[in-house]
C-alpha positions in Angstrom: -34.5 -29.6 -23.4 -33.0 -33.0 -23.9 -31.1 -34.9 -21.1 -27.8 -34.3 -23.0 -28.5 -30.6 -23.3 -29.3 -30.2 -19.6 -26.1 -32.2 -18.7 -24.0 -29.9 -20.9 -25.6 -26.9 -19.2 -24.8 -28.2 -15.8 -21.2 -28.9 -16.8 -20.8 -25.4 -18.2 -22.2 -23.9 -14.9 -19.8 -26.0 -12.9 -16.9 -24.8 -15.1 -18.0 -21.1 -14.6 -18.0 -21.6 -10.9 -14.4 -22.8 -10.8 -12.8 -20.8 -13.6 -12.7 -17.0 -14.3 -15.2 -17.5 -17.2 -18.1 -15.1 -17.7 -20.7 -14.6 -20.4 -20.1 -11.8 -22.9 -23.0 -9.7 -21.7 -22.0 -10.0 -18.1 -18.4 -9.0 -19.0 -19.5 -5.9 -20.7 -21.6 -4.9 -17.7 -18.8 -5.5 -15.2 -18.5 -2.5 -12.9 -15.2 -0.7 -12.2 -15.0 1.7 -9.2 -14.6 5.3 -10.2 -11.8 6.7 -8.0 -8.4 8.1 -9.0 -6.5 5.7 -6.8 -7.7 2.8 -9.0 -6.0 4.4 -12.1 -2.5 3.7 -10.9 -2.5 0.1 -12.2 -3.8 1.4 -15.6 -1.0 3.9 -15.8 1.5 1.0 -15.3 -0.3 -1.0 -18.0 -0.2 1.8 -20.6 3.4 2.6 -19.8 4.2 -1.0 -20.5 2.5 -0.7 -23.9 4.6 2.3 -24.8 7.7 0.4 -23.6 6.8 -2.5 -25.9 6.1 -0.3 -28.9 9.2 1.9 -28.6 11.3 -1.2 -27.8 10.2 -3.0 -30.9 11.3 0.1 -32.9 14.7 0.3 -31.2 15.5 -3.3 -31.9 15.6 -2.5 -35.6 18.7 -0.3 -35.1 20.5 -1.6 -32.0 23.4 -4.0 -32.3 24.0 -6.1 -29.2 27.6 -6.7 -29.8 30.8 -6.0 -27.8 33.2 -6.2 -30.7 35.3 -3.0 -30.9 34.7 -0.5 -33.7 35.9 3.1 -34.4 33.2 5.7 -34.2 32.6 7.8 -37.4 29.0 8.9 -36.7 27.3 12.3 -36.3 28.6 13.2 -32.8 31.9 15.0 -33.4 33.5 14.8 -29.9 33.6 11.0 -30.1 34.7 10.6 -33.7 37.8 8.3 -33.9 37.2 6.8 -30.5 37.3 3.1 -30.0 34.1 1.7 -28.6 31.8 -1.3 -28.6 29.3 -1.9 -31.5 26.5 -1.6 -28.9 27.6 1.9 -27.9 28.2 2.8 -31.5 24.7 1.8 -32.5 23.2 3.7 -29.5 24.9 6.9 -30.8 23.7 6.1 -34.3 20.1 5.9 -33.0 20.5 9.1 -31.1 22.1 11.3 -33.8 21.8 9.7 -37.2 18.3 8.0 -37.2 15.4 10.4 -37.7 13.4 10.4 -34.5 15.8 8.1 -32.9 16.6 10.2 -29.8 12.9 10.8 -29.3 12.2 7.1 -29.3 15.1 6.3 -27.0 14.1 8.8 -24.5 10.4 7.8 -24.7 11.5 4.2 -24.0 13.5 5.3 -21.0 10.8 7.6 -19.6 8.2 4.8 -20.1 10.4 2.5 -18.1 10.8 5.0 -15.2 7.0 5.6 -15.1 6.2 1.9 -15.4 8.2 0.9 -12.4 7.0 4.0 -10.5 3.4 3.3 -11.2 3.7 -0.4 -10.1 5.4 0.8 -6.9 2.7 3.4 -6.0 0.0 0.9 -7.1 1.4 -1.7 -4.6 1.4 1.0 -1.9 -2.2 1.7 -2.6 -3.0 -2.0 -2.3 -1.0 -2.3 0.9 -2.5 0.7 2.7 -6.1 -0.2 1.8 -5.7 -3.8 2.7 -6.7 -5.0 -0.8 -4.2 -7.8 -0.5 -6.4 -9.8 1.9 -8.4 -12.9 1.1 -9.2 -13.8 -1.6 -6.5 -11.6 -3.3 -3.3 -13.0 -1.8 -2.4 -14.6 -5.0 -2.9 -11.4 -7.0 -0.6 -9.6 -4.4 2.1 -12.2 -5.1 1.6 -11.8 -8.9 1.9 -8.0 -8.6 5.0 -8.2 -6.4 6.6 -10.6 -8.9 5.7 -8.1 -11.7 7.6 -5.4 -9.7 10.7 -7.6 -9.3 10.7 -8.5 -13.0 10.3 -4.8 -13.9 13.4 -4.0 -11.8 15.3 -6.7 -13.6 14.0 -5.6 -17.0 14.9 -2.0 -16.3 18.5 -2.9 -15.2 19.0 -5.1 -18.2 17.9 -2.3 -20.6 19.9 0.3 -18.7 23.0 -1.8 -19.2 22.7 -2.5 -22.9 24.2 0.8 -24.3 27.6 -0.1 -22.8 28.4 3.4 -21.9 30.6 4.4 -18.9 27.6 4.9 -16.5 25.9 1.6 -17.3 29.3 -0.2 -17.3 29.9 1.1 -13.8 26.5 -0.5 -12.8 27.6 -3.8 -14.4 30.8 -3.6 -12.4 28.8 -3.2 -9.2 26.6 -6.2 -10.3 29.8 -8.3 -10.8 31.0 -7.3 -7.4 27.6 -8.4 -5.9 27.9 -11.8 -7.7 31.4 -12.4 -6.4 30.3 -11.6 -2.8 28.3 -14.9 -2.8 30.1 -17.3 -0.6 32.0 -20.1 -2.4 30.1 -19.9 -5.7 30.4 -16.2 -6.3 33.3 -16.2 -8.7 31.8 -19.1 -10.7 28.5 -17.2 -11.0 30.2 -14.0 -12.2 32.4 -16.0 -14.7 29.3 -17.7 -16.1 27.2 -14.6 -16.4 30.0 -12.5 -18.0 31.3 -15.3 -20.2 34.8 -15.1 -18.8 37.0 -12.8 -16.8 35.3 -9.4 -16.2 34.3 -7.5 -18.4 34.2 -10.4 -20.9 32.7 -10.1 -24.3 29.3 -11.7 -23.9 27.4 -9.7 -21.3 25.6 -7.3 -23.7 24.8 -10.2 -26.0 23.3 -12.2 -23.2 21.4 -9.3 -21.7 19.8 -8.5 -25.0 17.6 -11.6 -25.4 16.7 -11.4 -21.7 15.6 -7.7 -22.2 13.7 -8.1 -25.4 12.3 -11.6 -25.1 12.5 -13.5 -21.8 11.6 -10.7 -19.3 9.0 -9.0 -21.5 7.4 -12.4 -22.1 7.2 -13.1 -18.4 5.9 -9.6 -17.7 3.1 -9.8 -20.3 2.2 -13.3 -19.1 1.9 -12.1 -15.5 0.0 -9.0 -16.6 -2.5 -11.3 -18.2 -2.8 -13.4 -15.1 -3.2 -10.3 -13.0 -6.0 -8.9 -15.2 -7.8 -12.3 -15.3 -7.7 -12.4 -11.5 -9.0 -8.8 -11.2 -11.9 -9.7 -13.5 -12.6 -12.9 -11.6 -12.4 -11.6 -8.1 -13.8 -8.1 -8.9 -12.4 -4.8 -7.7 -12.2 -3.8 -4.1 -14.1 -0.5 -3.5 -14.4 2.1 -0.9 -17.3 1.9 1.6 -20.3 4.0 0.9 -24.0 4.0 0.2 -25.0 1.0 -1.9 -21.6 -0.6 -1.7 -21.5 -4.0 -0.1 -19.0 -6.9 -0.1 -21.1 -8.7 -2.7 -21.3 -6.0 -5.3 -19.2 -3.4 -7.2 -20.4 0.1 -7.9 -18.9 2.1 -10.7 -18.6 2.4 -14.4 -19.6 -0.5 -16.6 -16.8 -1.9 -18.7 -18.5 -0.8 -21.9 -18.9 1.9 -22.9 -18.1 4.2 -20.0 -15.0 2.6 -18.5 -13.6 1.7 -22.0 -13.9 5.3 -23.1 -12.3 6.7 -20.0 -9.5 4.1 -20.1 -8.8 4.8 -23.7 -8.5 8.5 -22.9 -6.1 7.7 -20.0 -4.0 5.6 -22.4 -3.7 8.4 -24.8 -2.8 10.8 -22.0 -0.1 8.6 -20.7 1.4 8.1 -24.1 1.2 11.9 -24.8 2.9 12.8 -21.5 5.7 10.3 -22.1 6.3 11.7 -25.6 6.3 15.2 -24.3 8.9 14.2 -21.6 11.0 12.5 -24.3 11.0 15.6 -26.4 11.6 18.2 -23.7 13.4 16.5 -20.7 16.7 14.9 -21.4 17.3 11.5 -19.8 20.4 9.2 -20.0 22.7 11.2 -22.3 25.1 8.4 -23.0 27.3 10.5 -25.3 28.3 12.6 -22.3 29.6 9.5 -20.4 31.5 8.0 -23.3 32.2 4.3 -24.0 32.8 2.0 -21.1 36.4 1.2 -20.0 37.1 -1.1 -17.0 39.8 1.3 -15.6 37.4 4.3 -15.4 34.2 5.2 -13.5 32.0 8.2 -14.2 32.0 10.9 -11.6 28.8 11.1 -9.5 27.4 8.0 -11.2 23.8 7.3 -10.1 21.6 4.4 -11.3 18.0 4.8 -12.2 15.9 5.6 -9.1 14.4 2.1 -8.7 17.7 0.5 -7.9 19.0 3.5 -6.0 18.2 1.9 -2.7 20.7 -0.9 -3.4 23.4 1.7 -4.2 22.6 3.5 -1.0 22.8 0.3 1.1 26.2 -0.5 -0.4 27.4 3.0 0.5 26.1 2.8 4.1 27.4 -0.5 5.3 30.9 -0.3 6.8 33.8 -2.2 5.1 33.3 -5.5 7.0 35.1 -8.6 5.8 35.8 -12.0 7.3 38.2 -14.6 6.1 37.0 -18.2 6.9 38.7 -21.4 5.6 40.5 -19.5 2.9 37.3 -17.7 1.7 36.7 -14.0 2.1 33.1 -13.1 3.1 32.5 -9.5 2.0 29.8 -8.5 4.4 29.8 -4.9 3.1 28.5 -6.2 -0.2 26.7 -9.4 0.8 24.5 -7.9 3.5 23.2 -4.8 1.6 23.0 -6.2 -1.9 21.9 -9.8 -1.3 20.6 -10.3 2.2 18.7 -7.0 2.5 16.7 -7.4 -0.8 16.0 -11.0 0.0 14.6 -10.2 3.4 12.6 -7.3 2.0 10.8 -9.2 -0.7 10.3 -12.2 1.6 8.5 -10.0 4.1 6.4 -8.5 1.4 5.4 -11.9 0.0 4.5 -13.2 3.4 2.8 -10.1 4.8 -0.8 -10.8 3.7 -0.7 -14.2 5.3 1.0 -13.0 8.5 -1.3 -10.1 9.1 -4.5 -12.1 8.5 -3.3 -14.7 11.0 -2.4 -12.1 13.6 -5.7 -10.3 13.2 -7.7 -13.5 12.9 -9.2 -12.3 9.6 -7.8 -15.1 7.4 -11.1 -17.0 7.4 -13.3 -14.4 5.7 -13.2 -12.5 2.5 -12.6 -8.7 2.2 -14.0 -6.7 -0.7 -14.2 -3.2 0.9 -11.1 -1.1 1.2 -9.7 -0.1 4.6 -8.9 3.5 5.2 -5.3 3.8 6.4 -6.3 5.7 9.5 -8.4 2.8 10.7 -5.4 0.4 10.5 -2.7 2.4 12.4 -0.3 -0.5 12.8 -0.3 -1.5 9.1 -0.2 2.2 8.1 2.7 2.8 10.5 4.6 -0.2 9.1 4.0 1.0 5.5 5.2 4.5 6.2 8.2 3.2 8.2 9.2 1.0 5.2 8.8 3.9 2.8 11.0 6.1 5.0 13.6 3.3 5.2 13.6 3.1 1.4 13.9 6.9 1.2 16.9 7.0 3.4 18.6 4.4 1.3 17.7 6.2 -1.9 19.2 9.5 -0.5 22.3 7.6 0.6 22.8 6.4 -3.0 23.6 10.0 -3.9 25.6 11.0 -0.8 28.6 12.1 -2.8 26.5 14.4 -5.0 24.6 15.8 -1.9 27.8 16.4 0.0 29.4 18.3 -3.0 26.2 20.3 -3.6 25.8 21.4 0.0 29.5 21.6 0.8 29.5 19.2 3.7 31.7 16.2 4.6 30.7 13.0 2.8 31.8 11.0 5.8 29.7 13.1 8.2 26.7 12.7 5.8 27.2 9.0 5.6 27.1 8.7 9.4 24.0 10.8 9.6 22.3 8.6 7.1 23.4 5.4 9.0 21.8 6.7 12.2 18.7 7.8 10.2 18.4 4.4 8.7 17.8 3.0 12.1 16.0 5.9 13.9 13.9 7.4 11.2 11.7 4.4 10.4 10.9 3.9 14.1 10.0 7.6 14.5 7.9 7.4 11.3 6.0 4.4 12.7 5.2 6.0 16.1 4.2 9.4 14.5 2.0 7.7 11.9 0.3 5.5 14.4 -0.4 8.5 16.6 -1.8 10.5 13.7 -4.0 7.6 12.7 -5.4 7.2 16.2 -5.9 11.0 16.5 -7.7 11.2 13.2 -10.0 8.3 14.0 -10.8 9.9 17.4 -11.6 13.2 15.8 -13.8 11.5 13.2 -15.6 9.5 15.9 -16.3 12.7 17.8 -17.6 14.3 14.7 -20.0 11.4 14.1 -21.1 11.3 17.8 -21.6 15.0 18.3 -22.2 16.3 14.8 -20.7 19.5 13.3 -21.3 23.0 14.5 -24.0 24.9 12.6 -22.2 28.3 13.2 -25.1 29.7 15.2 -24.8 30.8 18.8 -27.8 30.7 21.1 -28.4 32.2 24.5 -30.2 30.0 27.0 -32.8 31.2 29.5 -30.1 31.1 32.2 -27.8 33.4 30.3 -25.4 30.8 29.0 -24.3 30.4 25.4 -24.1 27.2 23.2 -23.6 26.3 19.6 -26.0 23.7 18.2 -24.7 20.8 16.2 -26.2 18.9 13.3 -25.4 15.5 11.7 -22.5 15.7 9.2 -23.5 15.4 5.5 -20.1 15.7 3.9 -18.0 12.5 3.7 -14.8 11.5 2.1 -14.7 8.3 0.0 -14.8 5.3 2.4 -15.6 7.4 5.4 -18.2 5.8 7.8 -21.7 7.3 8.1 -22.2 6.2 11.7 -20.1 6.0 14.8 -17.1 3.7 14.5 -15.2 1.6 17.1 -11.7 2.7 18.2 -8.9 1.8 15.8 -6.8 -0.9 17.3 -4.8 -2.5 14.5 
């Protein structure tokens, strides 16, 4: 080989060492762990593809305008009613376009599954410690995807301009005005004038179909590139080491199973769209600023904000002529800001506290072996669950015939007490499970036989265990301390 050829080869090797670039053959042979928990990210990806496909179809019929029109469509109860062009086109899609309602509901169900799959996938990453070095950046990318998915869902939810989504926009406007000093200016700019203005739907539309989807797809690409470059984490087991990955090769096994999963996800979403009604905007009617729908509930992924708003007492402070609305600012601005700041910082903080920041981790932790982290995760989930329940306190009170004020106070106490109890109970369970597993490995498992000794006593012999869960150790383990 000539000197020029050898130099080019060295440069190519150096580039491969620094960038996520692999040869075609090596890419096709890349192994993917074969465990159900690793499919959550794929479900989110395929839900996103259904979202994009149905969303492109819906753009052909939706009119993102707030000019007033009189409805003359196929839904008799609303004929002759004054409404926005956006709501009119939504009814047109639902009742006059063939397959329109199916596509609308498939789009909505895909959005719900997409956000849910990302959330559960992030929980899997958290509880197994897959966010540690060298995957801190991918954790941040995934968390940013989750935030963008929330924003994308809220934007799409608000486009029909029905009474329910209009109530949500009214709450959003109240959150904007709670910002000290600049709040009224922010709300005026976003809504294009005094609420409700005439531009909010027109402005949300390009954000929903262009800006946010573009950012989502770009981050999904970055996420997948990092997954390929850093390789998958995997459960401990025979033949699995920090330097390899055991599982299906990308082609043909993983490709075939992944394609099957994509078809299953699309099929389930279409079945849900055809059989389970979601967001029946014609029941709510067009939005009017002087009205609010009874028992209005947002989509589940922003329900925790609704619950936080309902639980905080009506605290206000007047300072230098400015009113600080703590009952809105704290739950809707400060709380989410603190929550996501903690989530972004957690990988770095944990690794510093446990002194694990200097080494790479490619094997998954089992939650029971990390009792503090698992306890914190369960406590955070319980905290979120209490807020989500509080978002429907009026409906729950009416359903169970109890006082809404009493229920609100119960939930306020639960918001403080329940996460602490969840942490303590979870940590105790993790330590107990680890101790039981350590005893099983040290002493073995009973064979079921009973023997009598020469002295007349009885004992049951033990044998080494041969049945192990994914990631379970095969030899005695040290006590769980973190």
